[in-house]
BALOBA-1460 file (C-alpha; in Angstrom, 3 decimals):
// residues 186
<rec num="1" residu="m" x="150.127" y="35.309" z="-132.878"/>
<rec num="2" residu="s" x="151.479" y="33.647" z="-130.397"/>
<rec num="3" residu="r" x="153.749" y="34.514" z="-128.108"/>
<rec num="4" residu="i" x="155.879" y="32.152" z="-126.405"/>
<rec num="5" residu="q" x="156.624" y="33.594" z="-122.975"/>
<rec num="6" residu="y" x="159.216" y="33.155" z="-119.893"/>
<rec num="7" residu="f" x="157.526" y="33.716" z="-116.640"/>
<rec num="8" residu="v" x="159.946" y="33.063" z="-114.071"/>
<rec num="9" residu="a" x="161.357" y="34.181" z="-111.220"/>
<rec num="10" residu="a" x="164.788" y="34.141" z="-109.699"/>
<rec num="11" residu="s" x="166.975" y="35.268" z="-107.612"/>
<rec num="12" residu="l" x="169.469" y="38.025" z="-106.937"/>
<rec num="13" residu="d" x="171.655" y="35.559" z="-108.890"/>
<rec num="14" residu="g" x="169.978" y="34.301" z="-111.767"/>
<rec num="15" residu="f" x="169.086" y="30.745" z="-109.898"/>
<rec num="16" residu="i" x="165.334" y="29.491" z="-109.838"/>
<rec num="17" residu="a" x="166.058" y="26.677" z="-107.934"/>
<rec num="18" residu="t" x="168.759" y="25.240" z="-105.415"/>
<rec num="19" residu="a" x="171.307" y="22.126" z="-107.114"/>
<rec num="20" residu="k" x="168.410" y="19.782" z="-105.629"/>
<rec num="21" residu="d" x="165.545" y="22.226" z="-106.870"/>
<rec num="22" residu="d" x="164.287" y="23.583" z="-103.245"/>
<rec num="23" residu="l" x="161.780" y="26.310" z="-103.499"/>
<rec num="24" residu="a" x="161.124" y="26.953" z="-100.878"/>
<rec num="25" residu="w" x="162.521" y="30.649" z="-100.525"/>
<rec num="26" residu="l" x="160.622" y="31.012" z="-103.081"/>
<rec num="27" residu="l" x="157.340" y="29.828" z="-100.979"/>
<rec num="28" residu="e" x="158.347" y="32.175" z="-98.142"/>
<rec num="29" residu="f" x="157.487" y="34.910" z="-100.388"/>
<rec num="30" residu="d" x="153.970" y="33.613" z="-101.754"/>
<rec num="31" residu="g" x="151.387" y="35.716" z="-101.211"/>
<rec num="32" residu="f" x="153.006" y="39.159" z="-101.978"/>
<rec num="33" residu="e" x="151.420" y="42.333" z="-103.080"/>
<rec num="34" residu="g" x="150.799" y="42.366" z="-107.010"/>
<rec num="35" residu="g" x="151.848" y="38.845" z="-107.524"/>
<rec num="36" residu="q" x="148.536" y="36.939" z="-107.613"/>
<rec num="37" residu="e" x="147.127" y="40.062" z="-109.746"/>
<rec num="38" residu="s" x="150.804" y="39.531" z="-112.029"/>
<rec num="39" residu="y" x="149.865" y="35.885" z="-112.643"/>
<rec num="40" residu="e" x="146.696" y="36.058" z="-113.063"/>
<rec num="41" residu="s" x="146.820" y="38.622" z="-115.692"/>
<rec num="42" residu="f" x="149.719" y="36.567" z="-117.682"/>
<rec num="43" residu="m" x="147.514" y="33.227" z="-117.354"/>
<rec num="44" residu="g" x="145.117" y="35.647" z="-118.393"/>
<rec num="45" residu="d" x="146.857" y="35.212" z="-122.580"/>
<rec num="46" residu="v" x="148.187" y="31.983" z="-121.890"/>
<rec num="47" residu="g" x="146.643" y="28.651" z="-124.270"/>
<rec num="48" residu="c" x="149.366" y="26.716" z="-124.071"/>
<rec num="49" residu="i" x="151.997" y="25.355" z="-121.567"/>
<rec num="50" residu="v" x="155.307" y="23.371" z="-122.330"/>
<rec num="51" residu="m" x="157.423" y="22.489" z="-119.231"/>
<rec num="52" residu="g" x="159.981" y="20.188" z="-118.155"/>
<rec num="53" residu="g" x="160.350" y="17.077" z="-117.204"/>
<rec num="54" residu="d" x="162.135" y="17.746" z="-114.111"/>
<rec num="55" residu="t" x="159.428" y="20.780" z="-113.394"/>
<rec num="56" residu="f" x="156.694" y="18.363" z="-114.226"/>
<rec num="57" residu="a" x="157.500" y="15.990" z="-111.429"/>
<rec num="58" residu="w" x="158.070" y="18.740" z="-108.484"/>
<rec num="59" residu="l" x="154.240" y="19.901" z="-109.481"/>
<rec num="60" residu="m" x="153.633" y="16.166" z="-108.981"/>
<rec num="61" residu="e" x="155.358" y="15.505" z="-105.790"/>
<rec num="62" residu="h" x="154.780" y="19.046" z="-103.938"/>
<rec num="63" residu="e" x="150.657" y="19.407" z="-105.737"/>
<rec num="64" residu="p" x="149.551" y="15.592" z="-105.666"/>
<rec num="65" residu="g" x="146.034" y="14.884" z="-106.958"/>
<rec num="66" residu="k" x="145.745" y="18.426" z="-107.845"/>
<rec num="67" residu="w" x="146.847" y="19.540" z="-111.450"/>
<rec num="68" residu="p" x="147.262" y="23.427" z="-111.783"/>
<rec num="69" residu="y" x="146.733" y="24.344" z="-115.296"/>
<rec num="70" residu="p" x="142.854" y="22.624" z="-115.787"/>
<rec num="71" residu="g" x="141.789" y="23.296" z="-119.610"/>
<rec num="72" residu="t" x="145.340" y="23.839" z="-120.822"/>
<rec num="73" residu="p" x="147.067" y="22.217" z="-122.800"/>
<rec num="74" residu="c" x="150.412" y="21.249" z="-121.435"/>
<rec num="75" residu="y" x="153.559" y="19.325" z="-123.469"/>
<rec num="76" residu="v" x="156.074" y="17.751" z="-120.744"/>
<rec num="77" residu="f" x="159.715" y="17.350" z="-122.718"/>
<rec num="78" residu="t" x="160.507" y="14.088" z="-121.054"/>
<rec num="79" residu="h" x="163.031" y="11.544" z="-121.045"/>
<rec num="80" residu="h" x="161.236" y="9.580" z="-118.336"/>
<rec num="81" residu="e" x="157.360" y="7.830" z="-118.548"/>
<rec num="82" residu="y" x="155.337" y="9.666" z="-116.306"/>
<rec num="83" residu="a" x="151.393" y="9.195" z="-116.545"/>
<rec num="84" residu="a" x="149.575" y="13.171" z="-117.037"/>
<rec num="85" residu="p" x="146.653" y="13.227" z="-114.025"/>
<rec num="86" residu="h" x="143.121" y="12.510" z="-114.052"/>
<rec num="87" residu="g" x="142.186" y="14.744" z="-116.338"/>
<rec num="88" residu="a" x="144.472" y="16.811" z="-117.159"/>
<rec num="89" residu="d" x="145.641" y="17.952" z="-121.108"/>
<rec num="90" residu="v" x="149.073" y="16.982" z="-121.004"/>
<rec num="91" residu="t" x="150.864" y="15.665" z="-124.116"/>
<rec num="92" residu="f" x="154.904" y="13.691" z="-122.624"/>
<rec num="93" residu="v" x="157.259" y="14.512" z="-125.941"/>
<rec num="94" residu="r" x="160.469" y="14.619" z="-127.328"/>
<rec num="95" residu="g" x="162.966" y="15.465" z="-129.420"/>
<rec num="96" residu="p" x="164.500" y="19.533" z="-130.132"/>
<rec num="97" residu="v" x="161.783" y="22.268" z="-129.765"/>
<rec num="98" residu="q" x="161.478" y="23.200" z="-132.740"/>
<rec num="99" residu="e" x="159.568" y="19.950" z="-134.280"/>
<rec num="100" residu="f" x="156.748" y="21.284" z="-132.263"/>
<rec num="101" residu="i" x="156.207" y="24.560" z="-132.187"/>
<rec num="102" residu="p" x="153.206" y="24.226" z="-135.015"/>
<rec num="103" residu="d" x="151.690" y="22.117" z="-132.190"/>
<rec num="104" residu="f" x="152.048" y="23.932" z="-129.406"/>
<rec num="105" residu="t" x="151.075" y="27.402" z="-131.775"/>
<rec num="106" residu="s" x="147.698" y="25.333" z="-132.581"/>
<rec num="107" residu="d" x="147.171" y="24.084" z="-129.039"/>
<rec num="108" residu="a" x="147.725" y="28.428" z="-127.429"/>
<rec num="109" residu="g" x="145.277" y="29.739" z="-130.698"/>
<rec num="110" residu="t" x="145.427" y="33.193" z="-129.963"/>
<rec num="111" residu="k" x="146.699" y="33.288" z="-126.964"/>
<rec num="112" residu="n" x="150.570" y="33.123" z="-125.680"/>
<rec num="113" residu="i" x="152.326" y="29.977" z="-124.861"/>
<rec num="114" residu="w" x="154.518" y="29.565" z="-121.413"/>
<rec num="115" residu="v" x="157.737" y="28.066" z="-121.089"/>
<rec num="116" residu="v" x="156.888" y="27.209" z="-116.926"/>
<rec num="117" residu="g" x="160.560" y="25.799" z="-116.856"/>
<rec num="118" residu="g" x="163.127" y="24.740" z="-115.853"/>
<rec num="119" residu="g" x="165.469" y="27.316" z="-116.815"/>
<rec num="120" residu="n" x="167.246" y="24.772" z="-119.723"/>
<rec num="121" residu="l" x="163.927" y="23.978" z="-121.266"/>
<rec num="122" residu="a" x="163.631" y="27.962" z="-121.698"/>
<rec num="123" residu="a" x="167.117" y="28.192" z="-123.498"/>
<rec num="124" residu="q" x="166.504" y="25.712" z="-125.910"/>
<rec num="125" residu="f" x="163.791" y="27.652" z="-127.068"/>
<rec num="126" residu="a" x="165.935" y="30.661" z="-127.250"/>
<rec num="127" residu="a" x="168.999" y="28.904" z="-128.267"/>
<rec num="128" residu="a" x="166.664" y="28.493" z="-131.815"/>
<rec num="129" residu="g" x="165.713" y="32.115" z="-131.690"/>
<rec num="130" residu="r" x="161.331" y="31.118" z="-130.506"/>
<rec num="131" residu="l" x="161.577" y="32.732" z="-126.879"/>
<rec num="132" residu="d" x="160.654" y="36.163" z="-127.322"/>
<rec num="133" residu="e" x="160.139" y="37.598" z="-123.959"/>
<rec num="134" residu="i" x="160.990" y="36.699" z="-120.272"/>
<rec num="135" residu="i" x="158.794" y="38.359" z="-118.284"/>
<rec num="136" residu="l" x="161.234" y="37.851" z="-114.492"/>
<rec num="137" residu="s" x="160.757" y="38.410" z="-111.103"/>
<rec num="138" residu="v" x="163.517" y="38.814" z="-109.720"/>
<rec num="139" residu="i" x="163.680" y="38.055" z="-105.642"/>
<rec num="140" residu="p" x="165.885" y="39.477" z="-103.041"/>
<rec num="141" residu="v" x="167.482" y="36.212" z="-101.919"/>
<rec num="142" residu="v" x="171.020" y="35.238" z="-102.613"/>
<rec num="143" residu="l" x="170.785" y="31.721" z="-103.004"/>
<rec num="144" residu="g" x="175.092" y="30.774" z="-103.601"/>
<rec num="145" residu="d" x="174.370" y="28.208" z="-106.868"/>
<rec num="146" residu="g" x="171.068" y="26.039" z="-107.991"/>
<rec num="147" residu="k" x="169.460" y="25.815" z="-111.326"/>
<rec num="148" residu="r" x="170.343" y="28.621" z="-113.476"/>
<rec num="149" residu="l" x="168.422" y="31.043" z="-114.794"/>
<rec num="150" residu="l" x="168.567" y="30.776" z="-118.761"/>
<rec num="151" residu="p" x="171.396" y="28.735" z="-119.554"/>
<rec num="152" residu="v" x="172.366" y="29.647" z="-122.803"/>
<rec num="153" residu="e" x="175.657" y="29.437" z="-123.918"/>
<rec num="154" residu="g" x="177.731" y="32.226" z="-124.531"/>
<rec num="155" residu="p" x="175.937" y="35.909" z="-124.023"/>
<rec num="156" residu="t" x="173.002" y="36.567" z="-126.487"/>
<rec num="157" residu="p" x="171.542" y="39.457" z="-128.723"/>
<rec num="158" residu="a" x="170.957" y="42.496" z="-126.388"/>
<rec num="159" residu="l" x="167.501" y="42.114" z="-125.273"/>
<rec num="160" residu="e" x="164.762" y="44.816" z="-124.534"/>
<rec num="161" residu="l" x="163.285" y="45.676" z="-121.495"/>
<rec num="162" residu="t" x="160.174" y="46.171" z="-122.079"/>
<rec num="163" residu="a" x="158.025" y="47.057" z="-118.588"/>
<rec num="164" residu="s" x="159.581" y="46.996" z="-114.894"/>
<rec num="165" residu="r" x="157.640" y="47.897" z="-112.007"/>
<rec num="166" residu="t" x="158.428" y="46.998" z="-108.532"/>
<rec num="167" residu="m" x="155.977" y="44.711" z="-106.038"/>
<rec num="168" residu="g" x="155.724" y="43.718" z="-102.536"/>
<rec num="169" residu="r" x="159.014" y="42.499" z="-100.291"/>
<rec num="170" residu="g" x="161.258" y="44.421" z="-102.644"/>
<rec num="171" residu="i" x="160.236" y="42.015" z="-105.542"/>
<rec num="172" residu="v" x="161.216" y="43.867" z="-109.729"/>
<rec num="173" residu="e" x="159.405" y="41.935" z="-112.052"/>
<rec num="174" residu="l" x="160.624" y="42.936" z="-115.813"/>
<rec num="175" residu="r" x="160.143" y="41.814" z="-118.736"/>
<rec num="176" residu="y" x="162.707" y="42.130" z="-121.907"/>
<rec num="177" residu="r" x="161.900" y="40.971" z="-124.975"/>
<rec num="178" residu="f" x="164.023" y="38.930" z="-127.431"/>
<rec num="179" residu="p" x="165.145" y="40.456" z="-131.100"/>
<rec num="180" residu="s" x="163.228" y="38.203" z="-133.803"/>
<rec num="181" residu="a" x="165.573" y="36.711" z="-135.903"/>
<rec num="182" residu="e" x="165.738" y="39.917" z="-138.605"/>
<rec num="183" residu="q" x="166.567" y="41.570" z="-135.760"/>
<rec num="184" residu="s" x="169.552" y="39.522" z="-135.104"/>
<rec num="185" residu="a" x="171.294" y="39.383" z="-138.135"/>
<rec num="186" residu="g" x="170.527" y="43.360" z="-139.255"/>
């Protein structure tokens, strides 16, 4: 069964981007030891990608003419009008995330669903009780403010740490599982 995963990097103080969507602080860490292997292993199990409109716009601005996820169905939640890159399997949607989960699951097949970003979209999955796992790379910088990792209202139930490892340049990868709806109610 497909899992809905939020694979993301954040600063030590819990931000995934600056307030102006600047990722220069994160891009300085490109090529760190273990990073590429972690990403490739993760992507091997991804059958469908879901992202917010700001993330899509960032990709279009910073990777013009190059779609980074060829061959993988992608859904973009947005209220703006965008055009899909040539050859990309991109569907633009509006509405509550839970309305589209059957589509994501169908496209993912036996693989997982990756919530690429941003934090607000991942928080919608969490609020709907549909976020299964966070795979978080903690980057050893402090931003002070910016776009939050998971801007949910109120505390979540305790998450279960399923794995952790230290990678190059002081980066720590943490895997947390959200409790199922049955566990939360019990």
